[in-house]
BASE-65144 format. One line per 3 residues: number of its first residue (from 1); their letters; for each residue z, x, y of C-alpha. Coordinates in nm, 3 decimals. Each point is the difference from the previous one (the first is absolute). Layout:
NUM = A = Z:X:Y  ...
END
This chain:
1 = MRI = 3.000:-1.219:-0.035  0.017:0.243:0.287  -0.013:-0.121:0.359
4 = ATV = -0.356:0.027:0.123  -0.076:0.229:0.290  -0.321:0.123:0.156
7 = NRK = -0.073:0.356:0.101  0.066:0.044:0.373  -0.299:0.232:0.036
10 = PWL = -0.277:-0.150:-0.211  -0.263:0.174:0.216  0.119:0.332:-0.147
13 = VVL = -0.056:-0.130:-0.351  -0.343:-0.128:0.100  -0.101:0.335:0.153
16 = AGA = 0.130:0.204:-0.294  -0.163:-0.235:-0.252  -0.334:0.017:0.181
19 = AIM = 0.013:0.379:0.011  0.080:0.033:-0.371  -0.275:-0.239:-0.106
22 = SMA = -0.243:0.151:0.251  0.028:0.339:-0.165  0.016:-0.126:-0.357
25 = LGS = -0.287:-0.250:0.020  -0.207:0.198:0.247  -0.008:0.299:-0.236
28 = RQT = -0.091:-0.221:-0.293  -0.296:-0.152:0.183  -0.166:0.342:0.019
31 = FGL = -0.029:0.043:-0.377  -0.353:-0.141:-0.008  -0.112:0.297:0.211
34 = FIS = 0.106:0.242:-0.275  -0.203:-0.150:-0.283  -0.315:0.201:0.076
37 = PLS = 0.168:0.340:0.054  0.223:-0.043:-0.304  -0.303:-0.094:-0.208
40 = YDH = -0.279:0.221:0.128  0.192:0.303:0.130  0.261:0.012:-0.275
43 = GLP = -0.217:-0.117:-0.290  0.212:-0.302:-0.087  -0.173:-0.320:-0.122
46 = VTL = -0.012:-0.287:0.248  0.157:-0.227:-0.260  0.298:0.238:-0.034
49 = VAF = 0.056:0.015:0.376  -0.031:-0.379:0.023  0.244:-0.032:-0.292
52 = AIA = 0.257:0.224:0.174  -0.023:-0.209:0.319  0.018:-0.317:-0.207
55 = LHN = 0.297:0.130:-0.196  0.210:0.057:0.312  -0.048:-0.369:0.079
58 = LVW = 0.123:-0.096:-0.345  0.297:0.240:0.011  0.080:-0.129:0.350
61 = GAA = 0.009:-0.354:-0.131  0.204:0.088:-0.311  0.257:0.196:0.205
64 = QPL = 0.023:-0.256:0.282  0.248:-0.242:-0.166  0.232:0.291:-0.075
67 = AGA = -0.034:0.145:0.351  0.070:-0.347:0.143  0.301:-0.052:-0.225
70 = LTD = 0.145:0.343:0.095  -0.052:-0.088:0.368  0.175:-0.336:-0.045
73 = RHG = 0.296:0.178:-0.159  0.026:0.337:0.177  -0.194:-0.042:0.322
76 = PAP = -0.337:0.144:0.106  0.106:0.350:0.119  0.018:0.182:-0.336
79 = VVA = -0.300:-0.189:-0.135  -0.223:0.093:0.295  0.110:0.364:-0.015
82 = FGA = -0.072:0.025:-0.373  -0.337:-0.172:0.046  -0.109:0.232:0.282
85 = VCY = 0.074:0.307:-0.216  -0.191:-0.143:-0.298  -0.294:-0.094:0.222
88 = AIG = -0.020:0.349:0.153  0.016:0.162:-0.347  -0.283:-0.227:-0.115
91 = LAL = -0.222:0.094:0.295  0.071:0.371:-0.052  -0.086:-0.023:-0.372
94 = TAL = -0.323:-0.179:0.088  -0.091:0.274:0.249  0.060:0.276:-0.255
97 = APN = -0.111:-0.182:-0.317  -0.172:0.246:-0.234  -0.102:-0.274:-0.243
100 = GAV = -0.008:-0.374:-0.057  0.347:-0.019:-0.157  0.171:0.139:0.310
103 = LVL = -0.208:-0.230:0.220  0.112:-0.304:-0.198  0.363:0.116:0.010
106 = GMG = -0.008:0.061:0.374  -0.213:-0.280:0.135  0.070:-0.244:-0.278
109 = VFI = 0.372:0.037:-0.076  0.186:0.179:0.282  -0.189:-0.174:0.280
112 = GVG = 0.041:-0.337:-0.171  0.380:0.045:-0.022  0.011:0.133:0.356
115 = ISC = -0.184:-0.294:0.153  0.217:-0.251:-0.187  0.303:0.144:0.185
118 = TSF = -0.157:0.029:0.347  -0.195:-0.320:0.043  0.019:-0.381:-0.006
121 = GVV = 0.256:-0.064:-0.275  0.262:0.226:0.159  -0.078:-0.020:0.374
124 = LPA = -0.070:-0.371:0.047  0.317:-0.129:-0.170  0.203:0.229:0.228
127 = VGR = -0.180:-0.143:0.300  0.036:-0.355:-0.132  0.377:0.039:-0.022
130 = SVP = 0.028:0.142:0.353  -0.129:-0.306:0.189  0.074:-0.373:0.002
133 = AER = -0.198:-0.217:-0.242  -0.212:-0.155:0.276  -0.121:0.345:0.110
136 = RSS = -0.035:0.154:-0.345  -0.369:-0.062:-0.058  -0.096:0.127:0.346
139 = AMG = 0.213:0.314:-0.040  -0.152:0.082:-0.338  -0.347:-0.061:0.142
142 = LVS = 0.078:0.237:0.285  0.113:0.271:-0.243  -0.316:-0.049:-0.208
145 = AGG = -0.209:0.024:0.317  0.178:0.318:0.106  -0.055:0.141:-0.344
148 = SLG = -0.373:-0.028:0.053  0.016:0.256:0.280  0.013:0.267:-0.269
151 = QVL = -0.333:-0.113:-0.139  -0.158:0.016:0.343  0.133:0.352:0.065
154 = MLP = -0.015:0.152:-0.349  -0.362:-0.074:-0.085  -0.159:0.196:0.287
157 = LVQ = 0.259:0.275:-0.044  -0.076:0.038:-0.369  -0.373:-0.030:0.054
160 = GLR = 0.015:0.280:0.258  0.224:0.227:-0.210  -0.209:-0.057:-0.309
163 = ATS = -0.319:0.089:0.186  0.136:0.311:0.172  0.267:0.137:-0.234
166 = GMS = -0.060:-0.161:-0.337  0.159:-0.263:-0.218  0.304:0.202:-0.108
169 = LAL = 0.126:0.067:0.353  -0.051:-0.362:0.096  0.217:-0.113:-0.293
172 = MVL = 0.269:0.255:0.077  0.020:-0.120:0.360  0.042:-0.354:-0.130
175 = ALL = 0.281:0.121:-0.227  0.191:0.148:0.294  -0.044:-0.311:0.211
178 = VLA = 0.124:-0.227:-0.281  0.300:0.222:-0.057  0.094:-0.036:0.366
181 = VAP = 0.080:-0.373:-0.039  0.278:0.061:-0.253  0.285:-0.020:0.257
184 = LGL = -0.127:-0.330:0.148  0.155:-0.192:-0.288  0.333:0.054:0.175
187 = ALA = -0.116:-0.228:0.283  -0.085:-0.272:-0.251  0.352:0.036:-0.139
190 = RTG = 0.133:-0.137:0.329  -0.091:-0.343:-0.132  0.312:-0.218:-0.013
193 = PVA = 0.119:-0.225:-0.282  -0.250:-0.247:-0.136  -0.078:-0.306:0.206
196 = ADA = 0.167:-0.336:-0.041  -0.283:-0.136:-0.210  0.049:0.270:-0.260
199 = PRL = 0.333:-0.014:-0.178  0.057:0.312:-0.203  0.074:-0.113:-0.354
202 = DYS = 0.086:0.227:-0.286  -0.321:-0.030:-0.195  -0.155:0.269:-0.212
205 = VRE = -0.360:0.096:0.079  -0.107:-0.172:-0.322  0.165:-0.329:0.104
208 = VIA = -0.154:0.014:0.348  -0.350:0.058:-0.141  0.041:-0.264:-0.274
211 = QAT = 0.094:-0.274:0.247  -0.278:0.091:0.242  -0.278:0.024:-0.262
214 = AHR = 0.086:-0.348:-0.121  -0.078:-0.140:0.345  -0.353:-0.151:0.027
217 = GYQ = -0.055:0.105:0.362  0.099:0.357:-0.076  -0.237:0.004:-0.298
220 = LLT = -0.294:-0.113:0.216  0.092:0.248:0.275  0.016:0.286:-0.250
223 = LGF = -0.333:-0.089:-0.159  -0.167:-0.031:0.340  0.131:0.341:0.112
226 = FAC = -0.208:0.158:-0.279  -0.315:-0.080:0.198  0.127:0.171:0.312
229 = GFQ = 0.057:0.323:-0.188  -0.337:-0.020:-0.174  -0.191:-0.055:0.326
232 = LAF = 0.179:0.260:0.212  0.001:0.279:-0.260  -0.368:-0.044:-0.079
235 = IAT = -0.102:0.007:0.366  0.233:0.282:0.108  -0.099:0.218:-0.296
238 = HLP = -0.371:-0.071:-0.037  -0.131:-0.104:0.342  -0.081:0.368:0.085
241 = GYL = -0.201:0.039:-0.321  -0.171:-0.335:0.043  -0.109:0.089:0.353
244 = ELC = -0.137:0.332:-0.130  -0.211:-0.193:-0.254  -0.123:-0.218:0.287
247 = HMP = -0.105:0.315:0.190  0.232:-0.071:0.291  0.074:0.276:0.254
250 = MGL = 0.256:0.262:-0.102  0.340:-0.073:0.148  -0.059:-0.377:0.018
253 = AAT = 0.234:-0.060:-0.294  0.290:0.177:0.174  -0.076:-0.197:0.315
256 = ALA = -0.005:-0.326:-0.197  0.331:0.071:-0.171  0.157:0.096:0.331
259 = LIG = -0.130:-0.325:0.154  0.159:-0.193:-0.287  0.331:0.164:0.090
262 = LFN = -0.048:-0.068:0.372  -0.077:-0.370:-0.045  0.270:-0.030:-0.265
265 = MAG = 0.257:0.072:0.272  -0.099:-0.323:0.172  -0.055:-0.186:-0.326
268 = SWA = 0.337:0.084:-0.153  0.187:-0.095:0.314  -0.197:-0.325:0.032
271 = CGW = 0.060:-0.094:-0.365  0.372:0.069:0.041  0.004:-0.221:0.311
274 = LGG = -0.189:-0.278:-0.177  0.232:0.027:-0.299  0.295:-0.076:0.225
277 = RYR = -0.163:-0.317:0.136  -0.193:-0.138:-0.296  0.051:-0.001:-0.373
280 = PQR = -0.082:0.357:-0.108  -0.168:-0.117:-0.320  -0.256:-0.197:0.208
283 = VLG = -0.063:0.298:0.225  -0.047:0.216:-0.312  -0.251:-0.247:-0.143
286 = WLY = -0.213:0.008:0.314  0.032:0.378:0.025  -0.144:0.046:-0.349
289 = LVR = -0.284:-0.241:0.080  -0.093:0.188:0.318  0.026:0.341:-0.165
292 = STA = -0.206:-0.101:-0.303  -0.268:-0.160:0.213  -0.031:0.325:0.197
295 = IGL = -0.031:0.195:-0.326  -0.273:-0.230:-0.131  -0.199:0.006:0.321
298 = FFI = 0.026:0.378:0.031  -0.128:0.049:-0.353  -0.314:-0.209:0.049
301 = APK = -0.071:0.104:0.361  -0.229:0.289:0.094  0.205:0.317:0.051
304 = SSQ = 0.016:0.155:0.346  0.260:0.168:0.219  0.051:-0.334:0.175
307 = SVT = 0.056:-0.198:-0.322  0.240:0.262:-0.132  0.194:-0.003:0.326
310 = LFA = 0.021:-0.381:0.003  0.111:-0.008:-0.363  0.270:0.261:0.069
313 = AVM = 0.131:-0.203:0.292  0.028:-0.323:-0.198  0.152:0.177:-0.299
316 = GLT = 0.253:0.163:0.231  0.109:-0.335:0.140  0.073:-0.119:-0.356
319 = WLG = 0.096:0.332:-0.161  0.379:0.017:-0.032  0.086:-0.333:0.156
322 = TVP = 0.071:-0.118:-0.353  0.307:0.221:-0.022  0.228:-0.146:0.270
325 = LTT = -0.114:-0.348:-0.107  0.076:0.064:-0.368  0.332:0.168:0.076
328 = GLV = 0.095:-0.280:0.238  -0.084:-0.264:-0.262  0.215:0.181:-0.258
331 = ARL = 0.286:-0.008:0.252  -0.055:-0.372:0.067  0.011:-0.077:-0.370
334 = FGT = 0.287:0.222:-0.108  0.178:0.141:0.308  0.025:0.368:0.091
337 = AHM = 0.278:0.137:-0.225  -0.244:0.092:-0.281  -0.317:0.013:0.208
340 = GTL = -0.075:0.363:-0.092  0.017:-0.074:-0.371  -0.200:-0.324:0.013
343 = FGV = -0.270:0.133:0.231  -0.022:0.301:-0.232  -0.078:-0.218:-0.298
346 = CFL = -0.257:-0.195:0.198  -0.146:0.326:0.128  -0.047:0.126:-0.358
349 = SHQ = -0.271:-0.265:-0.039  -0.159:0.127:0.324  -0.006:0.351:-0.136
352 = VGS = -0.148:-0.097:-0.335  -0.281:-0.144:0.207  -0.014:0.324:0.203
355 = FLG = -0.026:0.207:-0.316  -0.290:-0.209:-0.128  -0.178:-0.008:0.336
358 = AWL = 0.013:0.378:0.044  -0.069:0.096:-0.364  -0.266:-0.258:-0.082
361 = GGW = -0.192:0.100:0.312  -0.035:0.359:-0.123  -0.071:-0.110:-0.356
364 = MLE = -0.266:-0.252:0.106  -0.169:0.255:0.221  -0.022:0.250:-0.285
367 = VTG = -0.126:-0.261:-0.251  -0.244:-0.190:0.218  -0.053:0.220:0.304
370 = SYS = 0.095:-0.292:0.223  0.304:-0.178:0.145  -0.168:-0.343:0.001
373 = LLW = 0.202:-0.163:-0.277  0.327:0.117:0.157  -0.096:-0.143:0.340
376 = MAT = -0.064:-0.337:-0.166  0.329:0.020:-0.192  0.184:0.084:0.323
379 = FVV = -0.139:-0.315:0.159  0.087:-0.223:-0.295  0.363:0.113:-0.044
382 = GIV = 0.064:-0.067:0.371  -0.122:-0.357:-0.027  0.219:-0.056:-0.305
385 = AAL = 0.300:0.144:0.191  -0.053:-0.245:0.284  -0.001:-0.290:-0.244
388 = LHF = 0.325:0.125:-0.155  0.187:0.022:0.330  -0.073:-0.344:0.147
391 = PIE = 0.201:-0.191:-0.270  0.317:0.206:0.049  0.279:-0.226:0.124
394 = EAD = 0.330:0.133:0.135  0.152:-0.333:-0.106  -0.038:0.121:-0.361
397 = GRR = 0.282:0.241:0.069  0.232:-0.269:0.127  -0.070:-0.215:-0.305
400 = GGG = 0.004:0.281:-0.252  0.240:0.256:0.137  -0.232:0.223:0.200
403 = RLA = 0.312:0.157:0.147  0.167:0.189:-0.278  0.232:-0.248:-0.164
406 = RH = 0.372:0.056:-0.005  0.181:0.038:-0.329
END
């Protein structure tokens, strides 16, 4: 086992991580604004556009364990650079797509691979290794909060570019901005050797995953993360269309999504702070209860600019707070040496939920002309997720080898 050290400049890792995630996630949150122009202006079916957006979530999830494993082994710098290039290619293909096949390839495949290399599963493990264990949850919450700045800035930028210069130019600008974060992976590479709680053992990826997936707490955490993906993807993708059906003012959807990003800055930091002081699984349980209650109340309440604004604020406070809490719990159960790999597997469940939330929303709208059943499903899966998180006990790991067992 190597002697544990901590990066002498963790603030640099935090800033670089926040910038990378800000650009990657901020660009992604604008995709809902492109459904109408891709459908009505380019003659593509709504279900096909929704499928392409949904597919990038699934590809993201499928690629995340590999991206995490490569980061664990080779460091984040080459992974982030590769991801930024793939992401930019995907946005450019979407902007120039002459048909549905190119749209699916660009938005579904290239963007999915790109995000897997420039978001949570690569950035947060690097941050987690750069700080002491007692500050890990707070640091990851801070990075997640900083990452939300992109959502606040990108949505009005894209809305303005789309209105004045068209969809294609807006997507090409996003491609250039995403490409600009490629060198920032070098700052993440300053992370020192893994912390003392994370002995680096010579396990294959298959052995690491096999031991973790046999752990009851990890199983519950992974199942619960499905609900987070389902809820967030449905709302981010279909809230603009839902508000149009409700005859809300034009531009309110972009404002609501930007508010979600703004309040998520506070919510992610607060969840990271709470995760460092209380059991993260309990904080996760309450977060899902609050979020799902807000979804249920919003669905049955009369729609107005005020109710949309209030809903966006509450959703923002609970939006990505799940990520530092989930990552921190993985680190508590198994240490940080294989955190990228193990979070990636857990995140695959999240992205299966994201795929279904985004795709089923478009399918249900086309079949029934309404989002009602999906709003109800979004409420139910959140309640189930809360019930799954409360029973998770970190003591299970101490009894059953939550830390990866030595040979």
